[in-house]
C-alpha positions in Angstrom: 108.4 74.4 75.8 107.5 77.6 76.9 106.7 78.7 80.8 105.3 82.0 81.2 105.0 83.7 84.6 102.2 86.0 84.5 101.6 87.8 87.9 101.8 91.1 88.7 105.4 92.4 89.8 106.3 92.1 93.1 104.4 88.9 93.9 107.2 87.0 94.5 108.1 86.4 90.6 111.7 86.2 91.1 111.5 83.5 93.7 109.2 81.6 91.5 111.5 82.2 88.4 114.5 80.8 90.0 112.7 78.1 91.4 111.5 76.9 87.9 114.9 77.4 86.8 116.5 75.3 89.1 114.1 72.5 88.2 115.9 72.4 84.9 114.1 74.6 82.6 116.4 77.1 80.4 116.4 80.6 81.2 118.5 83.6 80.4 118.6 86.2 83.4 119.9 88.5 81.0 116.7 89.2 79.0 115.0 91.0 81.8 116.2 94.4 80.5 115.2 93.3 77.1 111.7 92.7 78.4 111.5 96.0 79.9 112.7 98.0 76.9 109.5 96.4 75.0 107.5 98.2 77.3 107.2 101.2 75.0 105.9 98.8 72.5 103.1 97.5 74.4 102.2 100.9 75.5 101.9 101.7 71.7 99.8 98.9 71.3 102.3 96.7 69.3 101.9 93.6 70.8 103.1 91.7 67.8 106.6 92.8 67.9 106.8 91.8 71.6 105.3 88.2 71.0 107.7 88.1 67.7 110.7 88.9 70.5 109.8 85.8 72.7 109.7 83.7 69.5 113.0 84.9 68.5 114.5 83.7 72.0 113.9 80.2 70.9 116.6 78.9 73.6 114.8 80.2 76.4 111.5 78.3 78.1 111.2 80.3 81.1 109.9 84.3 81.0 109.0 86.7 83.7 108.0 90.1 84.5 107.6 93.0 81.9 106.2 92.5 79.2 104.7 88.9 80.8 103.5 90.8 84.2 101.5 93.3 82.2 97.7 93.0 82.1 96.0 91.8 79.1 99.3 90.8 77.4 98.7 87.3 78.5 96.0 87.1 76.3 98.1 87.8 73.1 100.6 85.2 74.4 97.7 82.4 74.7 96.9 83.4 71.0 100.2 82.5 69.8 101.1 79.8 72.3 97.9 78.1 73.9 99.8 74.6 74.8 102.4 77.1 76.8 102.5 76.7 80.8 100.9 80.0 82.4 101.9 80.5 86.3 100.2 83.1 88.2 102.1 84.1 91.1 100.0 86.1 94.1 100.5 87.4 97.6 98.9 86.8 100.6 96.7 89.6 100.5 96.2 92.8 98.1 97.4 95.0 100.8 100.6 93.2 101.2 101.1 93.1 97.5 100.5 97.2 97.4 102.9 97.7 100.2 105.6 95.9 98.7 105.4 97.8 95.1 105.0 101.0 96.4 107.7 100.6 98.9 110.0 98.9 96.4 109.5 101.6 93.6 109.9 104.5 96.0 113.5 103.1 96.8 114.7 102.0 93.2 113.3 104.5 91.4 113.9 107.5 94.0 110.5 108.4 94.2 109.1 111.4 96.3 106.3 110.6 99.2 103.5 111.3 96.7 104.8 111.2 92.9 102.6 112.6 90.3 103.0 111.6 86.6 105.3 114.3 85.7 107.7 113.1 88.1 107.4 109.6 86.8 108.0 111.1 83.1 111.4 112.5 84.2 112.7 109.1 85.6 115.0 106.8 83.6 114.8 103.2 84.5 116.2 101.0 81.7 114.9 104.2 79.6 113.8 107.8 80.3 110.1 107.7 81.3 109.9 103.7 81.6 108.2 104.4 85.0 105.6 106.5 83.5 104.9 104.0 80.8 104.8 101.0 83.1 102.2 102.7 85.7 100.0 104.3 83.5 99.5 101.2 81.2 99.2 98.8 84.0 96.9 100.9 86.4 95.7 103.4 84.4 96.3 107.4 84.1 93.3 108.4 86.6 94.4 110.1 89.5 97.9 109.6 91.1 100.1 107.0 89.9 100.1 105.3 93.5 96.3 105.5 94.3 96.1 102.4 96.7 92.4 101.8 95.7 93.2 102.2 91.7 96.3 99.6 92.2 94.8 97.1 94.4 91.5 97.1 92.0 93.8 96.4 89.2 95.9 93.6 90.5 92.8 92.0 92.0 91.0 92.4 88.5 94.2 90.8 86.7 94.1 87.7 89.2 90.4 87.2 88.9 90.2 87.3 85.2 93.2 85.2 84.5 91.8 82.4 86.9 88.2 82.6 85.2 90.1 82.0 81.8 92.1 79.1 82.8 89.8 77.5 85.1 89.2 74.6 83.0 92.7 74.4 81.4 95.3 71.9 82.5 98.2 74.3 81.7 97.8 76.9 84.6 98.5 76.6 88.0 98.6 79.9 90.7 100.8 79.9 93.6 102.0 82.0 96.4 105.7 81.7 97.2 105.0 82.1 100.8 103.4 79.0 100.9 105.7 76.0 101.3 103.2 73.6 99.8 102.7 75.6 97.0 106.2 75.0 96.0 105.9 71.1 96.1 102.5 71.5 93.9 104.4 73.5 91.2 107.3 70.9 91.1 104.7 68.0 90.6 102.7 70.2 88.3 105.8 70.8 86.1 106.7 66.9 86.6 110.0 67.5 88.2 111.7 66.1 91.4 111.7 68.8 94.0 115.2 70.0 95.0 113.9 71.2 98.5 110.6 72.0 100.2 110.1 75.7 99.8 110.7 78.5 97.2 113.9 80.3 97.6 113.5 83.3 99.6 115.3 86.1 97.7 116.2 89.8 99.3 115.0 91.9 96.5 115.8 95.3 98.0 119.3 95.5 96.1 119.1 96.7 92.6 120.0 95.6 89.7 119.2 91.7 90.9 122.1 89.3 91.2 121.9 86.2 92.5 124.5 83.1 92.9 122.0 80.0 93.0 123.1 76.5 93.0 121.2 73.3 92.8 123.2 71.7 95.6 122.3 74.4 98.2 118.6 74.8 97.1 116.5 76.0 100.0 116.6 79.5 101.5 118.5 81.7 99.6 119.3 85.5 100.4 121.3 88.3 98.8 122.4 90.9 101.7 
């Protein structure tokens, strides 16, 4: 069993991840940094080493964020895992998503008001230049890194392509973590008994992420 969360970063993927984890699927929070380090491999076009990394983590069922959240990587995953479960997370609107990711990166990476590519190359986040590799691979090198139209177009194109590919397949679901009914839909899709009636609400403004989640207190969680 493999469950791949393939929504873009800042689409509620962490709330989604912990909701699925608490339904009883095997996960390892310690692999998030490992996944980000593989950004270099993806940037160079070496997707085989990345899918091999997933294969080597055979004790884990649930994966999210980089490299899973990168455009087109899900296609390589599907070639190797056609029977896996694919979950696309989305925001209420493209505008909401853009505001979320730009605000979050400004805080955790210490960006200037209008960062250029050179600034991203000189930031160490997991490794030196990760912000450059991530932003240029995901959204393209044209214009400034945080050009609003460019990012929104990339986000919308990713969601559209994923939905079109999986529209007739039974191993796919799209969810919005702000929609309580989508939590119940997801639990039913995964053939698990819901532990509550909504996704956990996680305050991700702090970094690195540290959560203390307990199935007995499932519901709204927040780290202050």
